[in-house]
C-alpha positions as CSV (number, residue, x, y, z in Angstrom):
1,M,0.0,0.0,0.0
2,E,1.2,3.5,-0.9
3,I,0.0,6.7,0.6
4,R,0.8,9.9,-1.4
5,V,0.5,13.2,0.3
6,L,-1.3,15.5,-2.2
7,G,-1.8,18.3,0.3
8,C,-1.2,18.8,4.0
9,S,-1.3,22.5,4.7
10,G,-3.7,24.4,6.9
11,G,-4.0,27.0,4.2
12,I,-2.9,28.0,0.7
13,G,0.0,29.8,-0.8
14,E,2.8,29.1,-3.2
15,G,3.6,25.4,-2.9
16,L,0.9,24.8,-0.3
17,R,-2.1,22.5,-0.8
18,T,-4.9,21.7,1.6
19,T,-5.6,18.2,2.9
20,S,-5.8,15.2,0.6
21,F,-4.1,11.8,0.6
22,L,-4.0,9.3,-2.3
23,L,-4.2,5.7,-1.3
24,D,-2.6,3.6,-4.0
25,D,-4.2,4.9,-7.2
26,D,-8.0,4.5,-6.4
27,V,-8.8,6.1,-3.0
28,L,-8.7,9.6,-1.6
29,I,-8.7,10.5,2.0
30,D,-10.2,14.0,1.8
31,A,-10.3,16.1,-1.3
32,G,-8.6,19.4,-0.7
33,S,-6.8,21.6,-3.2
34,G,-4.0,19.0,-3.5
35,V,-6.3,17.0,-5.8
36,G,-5.6,19.6,-8.4
37,D,-2.1,18.3,-8.9
38,L,-3.3,15.0,-10.2
39,T,-3.4,14.3,-13.9
40,L,-6.7,13.6,-15.6
41,D,-5.7,9.9,-16.0
42,E,-5.0,9.8,-12.3
43,M,-8.3,11.4,-11.4
44,R,-10.2,8.8,-13.6
45,K,-8.7,6.0,-11.5
46,I,-10.2,7.2,-8.2
47,R,-13.2,5.1,-7.1
48,H,-13.7,6.1,-3.5
49,I,-13.3,9.3,-1.4
50,F,-13.4,9.1,2.4
51,L,-14.1,12.4,4.0
52,T,-13.1,13.4,7.5
53,H,-15.6,16.3,7.9
54,S,-17.5,19.1,6.1
55,H,-15.0,22.0,6.2
56,M,-14.1,23.4,2.8
57,D,-10.3,22.8,3.0
58,H,-11.0,19.1,3.1
59,F,-13.4,18.8,0.2
60,A,-12.8,21.9,-1.9
61,F,-11.6,20.1,-5.1
62,L,-14.3,17.4,-5.0
63,P,-16.8,19.4,-7.1
64,L,-14.1,20.1,-9.6
65,L,-12.8,16.6,-9.7
66,V,-16.2,15.1,-10.6
67,D,-16.8,17.8,-13.1
68,S,-13.4,17.1,-14.8
69,I,-14.0,13.4,-15.2
70,F,-17.7,13.7,-15.9
71,D,-17.7,12.6,-19.5
72,T,-15.2,9.7,-19.2
73,T,-16.1,7.9,-16.0
74,K,-18.0,4.6,-16.3
75,Q,-18.8,4.0,-12.6
76,P,-19.8,6.5,-9.9
77,I,-17.1,7.7,-7.5
78,I,-18.4,6.7,-4.0
79,I,-18.2,9.5,-1.4
80,H,-17.9,8.0,2.1
81,G,-18.5,10.1,5.2
82,Q,-20.7,10.6,8.3
83,A,-24.3,11.4,7.6
84,A,-23.8,15.0,8.7
85,T,-20.9,15.5,6.4
86,L,-22.7,14.1,3.3
87,E,-25.8,16.1,4.2
88,A,-23.8,19.3,4.3
89,L,-22.4,18.6,0.8
90,Q,-25.8,17.8,-0.6
91,K,-27.5,20.9,1.0
92,H,-24.7,23.5,0.5
93,I,-22.6,22.4,-2.4
94,F,-24.2,20.0,-4.8
95,N,-27.5,22.0,-4.8
96,W,-27.7,23.4,-8.3
97,V,-26.8,26.9,-6.9
98,I,-23.2,26.5,-5.9
99,W,-22.6,23.4,-8.1
100,P,-24.7,20.9,-10.1
101,D,-25.9,17.8,-8.3
102,F,-23.5,15.3,-9.8
103,A,-25.3,12.5,-7.8
104,K,-28.0,12.9,-10.4
105,L,-25.9,13.6,-13.5
106,P,-25.7,12.5,-16.3
107,T,-28.8,10.6,-15.0
108,V,-30.2,9.5,-11.7
109,E,-29.7,5.9,-12.7
110,N,-26.1,6.4,-13.8
111,P,-24.5,9.3,-11.8
112,V,-20.9,10.4,-11.8
113,M,-20.9,10.2,-7.9
114,S,-22.8,8.5,-5.2
115,Y,-22.9,8.8,-1.4
116,E,-22.4,6.1,1.2
117,V,-22.9,6.9,4.9
118,M,-20.4,5.5,7.4
119,T,-20.6,5.6,11.2
120,P,-17.7,5.9,13.6
121,D,-16.2,2.5,14.5
122,S,-17.3,1.0,11.2
123,T,-14.9,-0.4,8.6
124,Y,-14.8,-0.6,4.8
125,T,-12.7,-3.2,3.0
126,L,-11.1,-2.7,-0.4
127,G,-9.0,-5.7,-1.4
128,D,-6.4,-6.2,1.4
129,R,-7.0,-2.6,2.7
130,T,-9.3,-1.9,5.6
131,L,-10.4,1.6,6.5
132,E,-11.7,2.2,10.0
133,M,-13.6,5.4,10.8
134,I,-12.8,6.8,14.3
135,A,-14.6,9.7,15.8
136,V,-12.6,12.8,16.9
137,N,-13.3,16.1,18.6
138,H,-13.9,19.0,16.1
139,I,-16.4,21.9,15.9
140,V,-18.4,19.9,13.3
141,P,-18.8,16.1,13.3
142,G,-15.3,14.9,12.5
143,V,-13.5,11.6,12.1
144,G,-10.0,10.2,11.5
145,Y,-9.2,6.9,9.8
146,R,-7.0,3.9,10.6
147,I,-6.0,2.2,7.3
148,A,-4.5,-1.3,7.5
149,C,-3.1,-3.6,4.9
150,D,-1.1,-6.8,5.1
151,N,2.2,-5.0,5.5
152,G,1.4,-2.1,7.9
153,V,-1.0,0.4,9.4
154,F,-1.4,4.2,8.7
155,A,-3.6,6.5,10.8
156,F,-4.8,10.1,10.1
157,S,-6.4,12.2,12.8
158,G,-8.3,14.5,10.6
159,D,-9.0,17.9,12.3
160,S,-9.2,17.5,16.1
161,T,-8.5,18.8,19.5
162,C,-8.3,17.2,22.9
163,H,-10.2,14.0,23.5
164,D,-9.6,10.3,24.3
165,N,-11.5,8.3,21.7
166,F,-9.0,8.4,18.8
167,W,-6.1,7.3,21.0
168,L,-8.1,4.6,22.8
169,K,-9.3,3.2,19.5
170,L,-5.7,3.1,18.1
171,N,-4.6,1.4,21.3
172,E,-7.2,-1.4,20.9
173,R,-5.5,-2.4,17.7
174,P,-2.2,-4.3,17.7
175,R,-0.2,-2.2,15.3
176,L,0.5,1.4,14.1
177,D,3.4,2.3,11.8
178,V,2.7,5.8,10.6
179,L,0.6,8.5,12.3
180,V,-0.3,11.8,10.6
181,V,-1.8,14.1,13.2
182,E,-2.7,17.8,13.1
183,A,-1.2,20.7,15.1
184,A,-2.8,23.7,13.4
185,F,-1.8,26.5,15.9
186,A,1.3,27.4,17.8
187,N,1.3,27.3,21.6
188,H,0.6,31.0,22.1
189,E,-2.7,30.6,20.3
190,E,-4.1,27.9,22.5
191,E,-7.4,29.7,23.3
192,L,-8.1,30.2,19.6
193,S,-7.0,26.6,18.9
194,I,-9.5,25.2,21.3
195,K,-12.3,27.4,20.0
196,A,-11.6,26.2,16.5
197,G,-11.3,22.6,17.4
198,H,-7.6,22.1,16.8
199,Y,-4.4,21.0,18.5
200,T,-1.4,23.1,19.6
201,P,1.9,21.3,20.2
202,K,1.3,21.4,24.0
203,L,-2.3,20.0,23.7
204,L,-1.2,17.4,21.2
205,A,1.7,16.2,23.5
206,A,-0.8,15.6,26.3
207,D,-3.0,13.5,24.1
208,L,-0.1,11.6,22.5
209,A,0.9,10.4,26.0
210,K,-2.2,8.2,25.8
211,L,-0.9,6.3,22.8
212,K,0.8,3.0,23.6
213,H,2.2,2.5,20.0
214,Q,5.5,4.1,18.8
215,P,4.8,5.1,15.2
216,E,6.6,7.5,13.0
217,I,4.7,10.8,13.7
218,Y,4.1,13.5,11.0
219,I,2.6,16.9,11.8
220,T,0.0,18.2,9.4
221,H,-2.4,21.1,8.9
222,T,0.0,23.7,10.2
223,K,-0.9,27.4,9.5
224,P,1.0,28.9,6.5
225,G,4.1,30.8,7.7
226,Q,4.1,29.0,11.1
227,E,5.2,25.5,9.9
228,D,8.7,25.5,11.4
229,L,7.6,27.1,14.7
230,I,4.8,24.6,15.2
231,V,6.8,21.6,14.3
232,N,9.7,22.7,16.5
233,Q,7.3,23.2,19.4
234,C,5.9,19.7,18.7
235,Q,9.4,18.2,18.8
236,E,10.1,20.0,22.1
237,A,6.8,19.0,23.7
238,I,6.7,15.4,22.5
239,Q,9.7,13.7,24.1
240,G,10.8,10.1,23.3
241,R,9.0,9.9,19.9
242,S,10.0,10.4,16.3
243,V,8.2,13.7,15.3
244,N,8.5,15.1,11.7
245,R,7.0,17.8,9.6
246,L,4.8,16.5,6.8
247,Y,5.4,17.8,3.3
248,G,3.2,17.7,0.2
249,G,4.5,15.1,-2.3
250,E,5.8,12.6,0.4
251,R,5.0,9.0,-0.1
252,F,4.7,6.2,2.5
253,K,4.9,2.6,1.5
254,L,3.6,-0.1,3.8
């Protein structure tokens, strides 16, 4: 299994893309602006998109993706997410005002995309890959994912702040090789971070103490211009673990 980081920034700017991960060549975890760096041929291979929540930086290029492959796709792309996330897309994006309803185009019987509701703690199996949805603590209903294959396990926190569930669920499983976890704000913005439903390095360190596994840790969703500060603060606060900055374009092979 290969995970390719299409985007991992908490904002945009030259060289910065918002959250999206390509799993092998057929699955996206979130669909932020990093999707725009895929070729049309790569876009056509995508069959499933697993969303973490309904904030725009995590789905912004989904409408453009389905529009770009509209006339060439033979099967609908399945959009997986919590009911609240999918309802938000249907009500506010694919509503014929902001964007056409591609769940009904070109026909209701043969659309370019379809929805599939998942609930936290449920799993979805694609070949030898199993994706487990895990509830996290954000200002809208949010989840992370644990993705396992025969050779290893990758986990992504999505957007989150302090809570127990994500860490306890990871501890219930026997293995974790790579963890991508957010730290959106520097320590001096702790009050804002909590209001926005995000981690600071200090808050993340306290929650990581709950994790019994020793994965390679990569910090994502950092605010543009504060990447080095936030990652340095994470490395100072999180002792005894391997902590790294995540970059767009990185690939993990398990």
